[in-house]
Steps between C-alpha positions, in 0.01 A plus 500: 500500500262208455378344819362157479138496607474132455680414824359192650302392201779409239288671239592812317225762407440539116590874535811679573518800728671776322666826578542808287753764447277757320176596677310617197592187297409284797146677519446464124587129510269448797204680319562292184493171708165604635369599152579167352407290799198288405380474859486883554129569400530874444822620340361798269640780717801373703684805611775594742540794745873520441608846534841639387 
């Protein structure tokens, strides 16, 4: 469920909060976003401590 975080400002953020149904896919997607983020200075060894 998306909750408006723009209450009182009448301005929506440029991002969308998301939910995931598969934990491992969610972690992979988050890692990929970090790896391609131009504002993250060190992305050579982004890892997860997800244990199954």
